[in-house]
TIFI-793092 format. One line per 8 residues: number of its first residue (from 0); their letters; for each residue x, y, z of C-alpha. Coordinates in Angstrom, 1 decimal. Layout:
BEGIN
NUM = a = X/Y/Z; ...
This chain:
BEGIN
0 = mnltalle = -25.8/-2.1/5.5; -26.5/-5.8/6.0; -25.0/-7.8/3.1; -25.9/-11.3/4.4; -28.6/-11.7/1.8; -26.1/-10.9/-1.0; -23.0/-12.7/0.2; -24.7/-15.7/2.0
8 = prsiavvg = -27.9/-16.3/0.0; -30.3/-19.1/0.8; -32.1/-18.6/-2.5; -31.4/-16.8/-5.8; -33.6/-15.5/-8.6; -32.1/-15.0/-12.1; -33.9/-12.3/-14.0; -33.2/-12.6/-17.7
16 = asarpgsf = -32.6/-16.4/-17.7; -32.5/-17.6/-21.3; -32.8/-20.8/-23.3; -30.9/-19.3/-26.3; -27.6/-21.1/-26.5; -24.6/-18.8/-26.0; -26.6/-15.8/-24.6; -25.6/-14.2/-21.4
24 = gdqlvgql = -28.7/-15.4/-19.6; -28.0/-19.0/-20.8; -24.3/-18.8/-19.6; -25.3/-17.3/-16.3; -27.8/-20.1/-15.5; -25.4/-22.8/-16.6; -22.6/-21.5/-14.4; -24.9/-21.1/-11.4
32 = laggykge = -26.3/-24.6/-11.7; -22.9/-26.2/-12.4; -21.1/-24.3/-9.6; -22.4/-26.4/-6.8; -24.8/-23.9/-5.2; -26.9/-25.7/-2.7; -29.8/-23.2/-2.3; -32.9/-22.7/-4.3
40 = vhlvnpry = -32.6/-21.2/-7.8; -35.6/-19.4/-9.4; -35.6/-18.4/-13.1; -37.4/-15.3/-14.4; -38.2/-14.4/-18.0; -41.7/-13.7/-19.5; -40.5/-15.3/-22.9; -40.1/-18.8/-21.5
48 = aevagrpc = -42.1/-21.3/-19.5; -39.0/-23.4/-18.9; -35.2/-22.9/-19.0; -32.6/-25.6/-18.4; -35.3/-28.1/-17.4; -36.6/-25.7/-14.6; -39.8/-23.7/-14.5; -39.4/-20.1/-15.6
56 = rpsladlp = -41.6/-17.3/-14.1; -42.7/-14.2/-15.9; -41.9/-11.8/-13.1; -40.2/-11.5/-9.7; -43.7/-11.0/-8.3; -44.7/-14.5/-9.4; -42.0/-16.4/-7.4; -43.3/-19.2/-5.2
64 = gpvdpavl = -41.1/-18.4/-2.2; -38.7/-15.8/-0.7; -35.5/-14.8/-2.5; -32.3/-13.3/-0.9; -30.7/-11.7/-4.0; -32.0/-11.1/-7.5; -29.4/-11.5/-10.2; -30.3/-9.1/-12.9
72 = avpnaale = -29.1/-10.1/-16.4; -31.0/-7.3/-18.1; -29.9/-4.2/-20.1; -29.8/-0.7/-18.6; -33.2/0.2/-20.0; -34.9/-2.5/-18.0; -32.8/-2.2/-14.9; -34.7/0.3/-12.9
80 = aqlgtaaa = -38.0/-1.4/-13.4; -36.7/-4.7/-12.3; -35.0/-3.1/-9.2; -38.4/-1.5/-8.4; -40.2/-4.9/-8.6; -37.5/-6.5/-6.5; -38.0/-3.8/-3.8; -41.8/-4.1/-4.0
88 = vgipaavi = -41.8/-7.8/-3.3; -39.2/-7.5/-0.5; -36.1/-8.9/-2.1; -33.3/-7.3/0.0; -30.3/-7.4/-2.5; -29.5/-7.5/-6.2; -26.5/-8.3/-8.4; -26.3/-6.1/-11.5
96 = fasclepd = -24.4/-6.9/-14.7; -25.2/-3.7/-16.6; -23.1/-0.6/-16.8; -25.7/1.5/-14.9; -24.7/4.6/-16.8; -28.2/5.1/-18.2; -30.9/6.1/-17.8; -29.9/9.3/-16.2
104 = gllerlra = -29.5/9.3/-12.5; -29.6/5.5/-12.0; -25.9/5.2/-11.1; -26.2/7.9/-8.4; -29.0/6.0/-6.7; -26.8/2.9/-6.6; -23.6/4.4/-5.3; -24.3/4.0/-1.6
112 = vaaayldh = -23.7/0.3/-1.8; -19.9/0.6/-2.8; -17.9/0.6/0.6; -20.1/-1.9/2.5; -18.6/-5.2/1.2; -15.4/-4.9/3.3; -17.3/-4.0/6.4; -19.5/-7.0/6.0
120 = aldlpstr = -16.6/-9.4/5.5; -14.9/-8.1/8.6; -17.9/-9.2/10.7; -17.6/-12.8/9.6; -15.7/-15.0/12.1; -14.2/-17.0/9.2; -12.5/-13.9/7.6; -8.7/-14.3/7.8
128 = vaalflet = -7.7/-11.8/5.0; -9.7/-9.4/2.9; -9.0/-8.8/-0.8; -10.2/-5.8/-2.8; -10.2/-5.2/-6.6; -10.7/-1.4/-6.3; -11.5/1.1/-9.0; -12.5/4.0/-6.8
136 = vrepaafa = -13.9/4.9/-3.4; -17.2/6.7/-3.3; -17.4/7.1/0.5; -13.9/7.8/1.7; -14.8/8.2/5.4; -16.7/4.9/5.4; -13.8/3.1/3.5; -11.2/4.5/6.0
144 = aalakaaa = -13.4/3.3/8.9; -13.6/-0.2/7.4; -9.8/-0.3/7.1; -9.4/0.8/10.7; -11.9/-1.9/11.7; -9.7/-4.5/9.9; -6.5/-3.1/11.6; -7.9/-3.5/15.1
152 = paipvvvl = -8.1/-7.3/15.0; -5.1/-7.4/12.7; -7.0/-8.8/9.6; -4.7/-8.2/6.6; -6.3/-6.2/3.7; -4.9/-6.7/0.2; -5.8/-4.2/-2.5; -5.3/-4.2/-6.3
160 = kvgrgqaa = -6.0/-0.6/-7.1; -6.6/0.1/-10.8; -7.0/3.5/-12.5; -3.5/4.6/-11.4; -2.3/6.0/-14.7; -3.8/8.8/-16.7; -5.3/6.6/-19.3; -6.6/4.2/-16.7
168 = ramvaahs = -8.1/7.0/-14.6; -10.0/8.2/-17.6; -11.3/4.7/-18.3; -12.5/4.3/-14.7; -14.3/7.6/-14.9; -16.0/6.5/-18.1; -16.8/3.1/-16.8; -18.0/3.9/-13.3
176 = galageeg = -18.7/7.6/-13.5; -16.5/8.2/-10.5; -13.2/10.0/-9.7; -10.4/7.5/-9.7; -8.4/9.4/-7.2; -4.7/10.3/-7.0; -2.2/7.6/-6.4; -0.5/9.5/-3.5
184 = ayqalfda = -3.8/9.7/-1.6; -4.4/6.0/-1.8; -0.7/5.3/-0.8; -1.1/7.5/2.3; -4.4/5.8/3.2; -3.0/2.3/2.7; 0.2/3.1/4.7; -1.9/4.5/7.6
192 = ygvaqvat = -3.8/1.2/8.0; -1.2/-1.4/6.9; -2.9/-2.3/3.6; -0.9/-4.4/1.2; -1.1/-2.8/-2.3; -0.4/-5.3/-5.1; 0.3/-4.7/-8.8; -1.2/-7.8/-10.5
200 = ldeladtc = -3.9/-10.5/-10.0; -1.2/-13.1/-9.6; 0.4/-11.1/-6.8; -3.0/-10.6/-5.2; -3.6/-14.4/-5.1; -0.1/-15.3/-3.7; -0.3/-12.5/-1.1; -3.8/-13.4/0.1
208 = ellagrra = -2.7/-17.1/0.4; 0.3/-16.2/2.5; -1.4/-13.5/4.7; -4.3/-15.8/5.5; -1.8/-18.1/7.4; 0.7/-17.6/10.1; 2.2/-14.2/11.1; 5.9/-13.6/10.5
216 = hpgglaai = 8.4/-13.6/13.4; 11.3/-11.1/13.7; 14.0/-11.7/11.1; 14.2/-12.5/7.4; 13.6/-15.3/4.9; 15.3/-18.7/4.8; 15.1/-20.3/1.3; 15.9/-23.9/0.3
224 = hdsggera = 16.7/-24.9/-3.3; 18.0/-27.7/-5.5; 19.5/-25.5/-8.1; 22.3/-22.9/-7.9; 20.8/-21.0/-10.9; 17.4/-20.6/-9.3; 19.1/-19.5/-6.1; 20.8/-16.7/-8.0
232 = hlldlaer = 17.5/-15.8/-9.6; 15.8/-15.6/-6.2; 18.6/-13.4/-4.8; 18.2/-11.0/-7.8; 14.4/-10.7/-7.3; 14.6/-10.5/-3.5; 16.9/-7.6/-3.8; 14.6/-5.9/-6.3
240 = vgvpfaai = 11.5/-6.2/-4.2; 13.2/-5.7/-0.8; 12.9/-9.0/0.9; 15.7/-9.5/3.5; 17.3/-12.9/4.3; 17.8/-14.2/7.7; 21.2/-14.2/9.4; 22.1/-17.7/10.2
248 = seatrerl = 23.7/-18.2/13.6; 27.0/-20.1/14.0; 25.1/-22.9/15.8; 22.7/-23.3/12.9; 25.7/-23.3/10.4; 27.3/-26.1/12.3; 24.0/-28.1/12.2; 23.7/-27.6/8.5
256 = aavlepgl = 27.4/-28.3/7.7; 27.0/-31.7/9.3; 24.5/-32.8/6.6; 25.4/-30.8/3.5; 27.5/-32.4/0.7; 31.1/-31.1/0.3; 31.2/-27.9/-1.6; 27.8/-26.7/-0.4
264 = ppptprrl = 28.4/-24.1/2.3; 25.3/-23.1/4.4; 24.5/-19.5/3.6; 21.0/-18.2/3.2; 19.5/-18.9/0.7; 21.1/-22.3/0.5; 21.2/-25.0/-2.2; 20.0/-28.4/-1.1
272 = ghrqrrrp = 21.8/-31.4/-2.5; 19.9/-34.5/-3.6; 21.1/-36.6/-0.6; 20.1/-33.8/1.8; 16.4/-33.9/0.9; 15.5/-35.2/4.3; 13.2/-33.9/7.0; 15.9/-33.5/9.7
280 = dlrrlhpg = 17.8/-31.2/7.3; 14.9/-28.7/7.1; 14.2/-28.8/10.8; 17.8/-27.7/11.5; 16.8/-24.2/10.3; 13.9/-23.7/12.6; 15.8/-22.8/15.9; 17.5/-19.9/14.0
288 = pprgsghr = 16.2/-16.4/13.6; 14.3/-16.5/10.3; 10.6/-15.7/10.5; 9.5/-17.5/7.3; 11.1/-20.2/5.2; 10.3/-20.5/1.4; 10.9/-24.1/0.5; 11.2/-23.9/-3.3
296 = rpgpqprp = 11.2/-26.5/-6.0; 11.4/-26.1/-9.8; 8.3/-28.0/-10.7; 6.2/-31.2/-10.2; 7.9/-34.0/-8.4; 8.8/-37.1/-10.5; 6.9/-39.4/-8.2; 3.4/-38.0/-7.8
304 = dhradpdt = 2.3/-41.1/-5.9; 4.7/-40.0/-3.1; 3.9/-36.3/-2.9; 3.4/-36.2/0.8; 6.3/-38.6/1.7; 8.4/-36.6/4.2; 11.6/-38.3/3.0; 11.2/-38.0/-0.8
312 = sytglaia = 9.4/-34.8/-1.7; 9.4/-31.1/-1.0; 5.7/-31.4/-0.3; 6.2/-33.8/2.5; 9.2/-32.0/3.8; 7.3/-28.7/3.9; 4.3/-30.3/5.7; 6.6/-31.9/8.3
320 = aaastdkp = 8.6/-28.7/8.8; 5.4/-26.6/9.2; 4.2/-29.1/11.9; 7.4/-28.5/13.9; 7.4/-24.7/14.0; 5.0/-21.8/14.5; 6.9/-19.8/11.8; 5.4/-19.5/8.3
328 = vavmanls = 6.5/-22.2/5.9; 5.6/-22.1/2.2; 6.4/-23.9/-1.0; 7.1/-21.6/-4.0; 7.1/-22.7/-7.7; 9.4/-21.0/-10.1; 6.4/-20.1/-12.4; 2.7/-20.8/-12.3
336 = saadpgea = 2.8/-23.3/-15.2; 5.2/-25.5/-13.1; 2.9/-25.7/-10.1; 1.3/-29.1/-9.8; -2.4/-28.9/-8.8; -2.3/-32.1/-6.8; 0.7/-31.0/-4.8; -0.8/-27.6/-4.2
344 = atlrtagv = -4.0/-29.1/-3.0; -2.0/-31.4/-0.6; -0.1/-28.5/0.8; -3.1/-26.3/1.2; -5.1/-29.0/3.0; -2.2/-29.2/5.4; -2.2/-25.5/5.9; 1.0/-24.8/3.9
352 = palegtat = 0.7/-22.0/1.3; 1.6/-22.9/-2.2; 2.9/-19.8/-4.0; 2.8/-20.0/-7.8; 5.7/-17.8/-9.0; 9.1/-16.5/-7.8; 8.3/-12.8/-8.4; 4.8/-12.9/-7.0
360 = glaairhl = 5.8/-15.2/-4.2; 8.6/-12.9/-3.1; 6.2/-9.9/-3.3; 3.8/-11.8/-1.1; 6.7/-12.4/1.4; 7.5/-8.7/1.4; 3.8/-8.0/2.2; 3.9/-10.5/5.0
368 = lahrdfla = 7.0/-8.9/6.6; 5.5/-5.4/6.1; 2.3/-6.5/7.9; 4.5/-7.8/10.7; 6.2/-4.4/10.9; 2.9/-2.5/10.8; 1.6/-4.5/13.7; 4.8/-3.8/15.6
376 = regagddp = 4.5/-0.1/14.9; 0.9/0.0/16.0; 1.8/-1.8/19.2; 4.5/0.7/20.0; 2.0/3.4/20.8; 2.9/7.1/20.4; 6.4/6.8/21.9; 8.9/8.5/19.5
384 = apprpgwa = 11.6/6.3/17.9; 15.1/6.8/19.3; 17.1/9.3/17.3; 19.3/7.8/14.5; 23.0/8.6/14.3; 23.3/12.0/12.8; 19.6/12.7/13.2; 18.5/15.2/15.9
392 = tlpsaapg = 15.1/15.6/17.6; 13.2/18.7/16.4; 12.8/21.4/19.0; 9.2/22.1/20.1; 7.6/25.3/21.0; 6.1/26.0/24.4; 2.4/25.0/24.7; 1.3/28.7/24.9
400 = argmarer = 3.4/29.8/21.9; 2.1/26.8/19.9; -1.5/27.7/20.7; -1.0/31.2/19.5; 0.7/30.0/16.4; -2.2/27.6/15.7; -4.8/30.3/15.9; -2.7/32.6/13.8
408 = wrdrlsdp = -2.1/30.1/11.0; -5.7/28.8/11.2; -6.9/32.3/10.2; -4.2/32.7/7.6; -4.8/29.4/5.9; -8.5/29.7/5.9; -8.2/32.3/3.1; -8.1/30.3/-0.2
416 = grplgeae = -7.4/33.4/-2.2; -4.0/34.0/-0.6; -1.6/31.2/-1.4; 1.5/31.0/0.8; 4.7/32.4/-0.6; 8.1/30.9/0.3; 8.8/33.2/3.1; 5.4/32.6/4.8
424 = alelladw = 5.8/28.9/4.3; 9.1/28.8/6.0; 7.7/31.0/8.8; 4.9/28.4/9.3; 7.4/25.6/9.6; 9.5/27.6/12.0; 6.5/28.2/14.2; 6.2/24.4/14.7
432 = gvpvvate = 9.9/24.0/15.5; 11.0/22.8/12.1; 14.5/24.2/11.4; 14.6/26.4/8.3; 17.0/28.7/6.5; 17.0/32.2/7.9; 15.0/34.4/5.6; 14.1/38.1/5.4
440 = vvtepeaa = 11.9/39.9/2.9; 13.3/43.2/1.7; 12.3/45.7/-1.0; 15.5/47.8/-1.6; 19.2/47.1/-1.9; 20.2/48.8/1.4; 17.7/46.7/3.3; 19.1/43.6/1.6
448 = reaaerig = 22.6/44.5/2.7; 21.5/45.0/6.3; 19.6/41.7/6.3; 22.6/39.9/4.9; 24.8/41.4/7.7; 22.3/40.1/10.3; 22.0/36.6/8.7; 25.7/36.3/8.0
456 = wpvalkta = 27.6/35.9/4.7; 27.3/34.2/2.3; 23.7/34.6/1.4; 21.3/33.7/-1.4; 18.9/36.2/-3.1; 15.5/35.1/-4.5; 12.6/36.9/-6.0; 9.6/37.3/-3.7
464 = apgiahks = 7.3/38.4/-6.5; 3.9/36.7/-6.1; 2.8/34.0/-8.6; 6.2/32.7/-9.6; 6.3/29.0/-8.8; 9.7/28.3/-10.4; 12.1/31.2/-9.5; 15.1/29.9/-11.4
472 = evggvwlg = 13.3/29.8/-14.7; 12.8/33.6/-14.6; 16.3/34.4/-13.4; 15.1/35.0/-9.9; 17.7/33.0/-7.9; 21.2/34.2/-7.2; 23.5/32.0/-5.0; 26.9/32.5/-3.5
480 = ldgperla = 26.7/36.2/-2.7; 29.6/36.6/-0.3; 29.8/40.3/0.5; 28.3/43.7/-0.2; 30.1/43.9/-3.5; 28.2/41.0/-5.0; 25.7/40.4/-2.1; 28.6/35.7/-2.6
488 = aamagpgv = 29.0/31.6/-2.0; 25.7/30.0/-1.0; 24.0/30.7/2.3; 22.2/27.3/2.2; 25.4/25.5/1.1; 25.6/22.1/-0.6; 23.3/19.5/0.6; 20.3/17.4/-0.2
496 = elalgvva = 17.1/19.2/-1.1; 13.8/17.9/0.1; 10.3/19.3/-0.5; 7.7/19.3/2.3; 4.1/20.1/1.6; 0.5/19.7/2.4; -2.0/19.0/-0.4; -5.8/18.7/-0.3
504 = dpqfgplv = -7.0/15.5/-2.0; -10.6/15.8/-3.3; -11.5/12.4/-1.7; -9.4/12.0/1.4; -8.7/15.5/2.5; -5.3/16.9/3.6; -2.2/14.8/3.0; 1.4/15.5/4.1
512 = mvaaggvl = 3.9/15.1/1.3; 7.7/14.7/1.4; 9.6/14.5/-1.8; 12.9/15.0/-3.6; 13.4/18.7/-3.7; 14.4/21.3/-6.2; 14.0/20.4/-9.9; 14.0/16.7/-8.9
520 = vevlrdrr = 10.5/16.9/-7.4; 9.0/17.2/-10.9; 11.5/15.2/-12.9; 11.7/12.1/-10.6; 8.3/12.3/-9.0; 10.0/10.8/-5.9; 7.4/11.5/-3.3; 5.5/9.9/-0.4
528 = falppvdh = 2.3/10.9/1.3; 0.8/10.3/4.7; -2.5/11.0/6.5; -2.0/13.7/9.2; -1.1/13.8/12.0; 2.4/12.4/11.4; 4.4/11.5/14.4; 8.2/11.1/14.6
536 = rqalalld = 8.2/7.4/13.7; 6.0/7.9/10.6; 8.1/10.9/9.4; 11.2/8.7/9.5; 9.3/5.9/7.7; 8.3/8.4/4.9; 11.9/9.5/4.4; 13.1/5.9/4.3
544 = rlavrpll = 10.8/5.2/1.4; 12.1/8.0/-0.8; 14.4/7.0/-3.7; 16.9/9.7/-2.6; 17.0/8.4/0.9; 20.6/7.0/0.6; 21.8/10.5/-0.1; 21.0/11.5/3.4
552 = dgvrgapr = 23.7/9.1/4.7; 26.4/10.7/2.5; 27.5/9.3/-0.8; 31.1/8.8/-2.1; 32.8/10.7/0.7; 30.2/13.4/1.0; 29.4/14.3/4.6; 26.2/13.2/6.1
560 = ptwtpspt = 23.8/16.2/6.0; 23.4/17.9/9.4; 21.4/20.8/10.7; 21.6/23.4/13.4; 18.3/24.0/15.3; 17.0/27.5/15.2; 15.7/29.3/18.3; 11.9/29.1/18.7
568 = pspasplw = 10.6/32.2/16.9; 8.0/34.5/18.2; 4.6/33.7/16.7; 4.0/37.4/16.1; 7.3/38.1/14.4; 7.3/38.2/10.5; 11.0/37.5/10.5; 13.2/35.1/12.4
576 = pstsappw = 16.8/34.9/13.4; 19.0/31.9/12.7; 22.6/30.8/12.5; 24.1/30.8/9.0; 24.8/27.1/9.1; 22.4/25.1/6.9; 19.6/23.2/8.5; 19.0/19.5/8.0
584 = ppststp = 17.9/18.9/5.3; 19.1/22.0/3.5; 16.1/23.1/1.6; 14.2/26.2/0.8; 11.4/24.5/-1.2; 8.0/25.9/-0.9; 5.1/23.6/0.1
């Protein structure tokens, strides 16, 4: 869809223009005329011959010249007729201010327009960052294609997604007549294409301003202050949002120590004394490793007539510093009310972002670093990441066996009336080389004893009755069965439970899920989603983003969880052998 007529109009027609003070049509015309639009403006309303000193036509069919978009300031009841007239006279686009929820069927006929804005913006050579205020996605495939289009030339996309909570989803459905979608599906989609998801409009503004500029280098943040208190405040917030600070080299420390006042050591972030507010001081940081430097000041400078003086103001120092490096340099206010508009304009004219709050500015920096990491991940290709200490590479089945397993499970999973039980789910994972707890399904006590002998004591006993989602709640789980007398002491052993699953999202299709396992999966709602296929690098990234991730390194003396790979099972075998040692991570959760 070509949106040039809508987003780059040469002439505009306002249908519903009004001379009644305070009416919507009056405000719309006033804002349009006062906003500096240079093109032709046509006014339409059969009730008036003149509005705001301009001629007013009775209909779109009576306009003296061509119009790009028609702006429709009319109620729902008149909307379809006006759209029909616009189409009949060849107007290619329209802006609608009505809810479109009536008359019946009108909204459905307008839905096809929704995912085209991003695609159009990406075709403009001037686009450096794309911002979306998003209620819902009506065409998931087209939306994903647009995100992929943005990722190819590395144009950052920033999204404020509303309708995330239950009440908000209901409001979006009532407002737009559309499914708001599950948060996990959008998280997986945004992760796949490196989209920055923000929580507020202020964060959206600061993030767009920062991402529209320079790309971050390897390393962390270097911050400069004139207050010890604000430095501590920055440290608190940076830790909360996950912004790392740069490690200052010994050579950089020596350069800084030569100019700092006594009692001001040069850590990062560092406090800048009054006598050190000089351009050479800031430039001493640039040879070091930090990618970006947030040059912060508490508020407007006391000498506004010297805002850009490189020796007396942070504004001048930041501009001079930015000119001497290719790393991002920004000025961050403590809060938006302390940001001086004149200073901000001077900075932005010089290409230096002016961020208007500590929390939103740090969030923007986090998004800047995340976009850097996304680009590095994309550039790494499909090569697997090197194994981490204590983490082993999963075994893979032979190509022939994997093909047989694929056909077998395709047929099995195509039957929606037969949900997978725990034993089948573990078997599916084993067929793809995922180490699992050895499991056998039995129907009588003697068969259970024989299975326990084969697996090795101790064992766990669970009900395999169909339709029971929470086995422990019906007394269907017995642990620590260490011999024939009690069937005793935990086959799976102590460890960290994780849940692995695949869910079908109604908008975006299948999603891979990893979450805190056991009862925690529902209590904590600690889970992450990804669009399949998921490679080794993406799988590790999903685990890193779980709240329970630190448990996998061992906590308070607990050993780091390990696992023993199982032999590759036969695709035709309903049961599989294994050692009695627990796999990593120890889990018997059902997808």
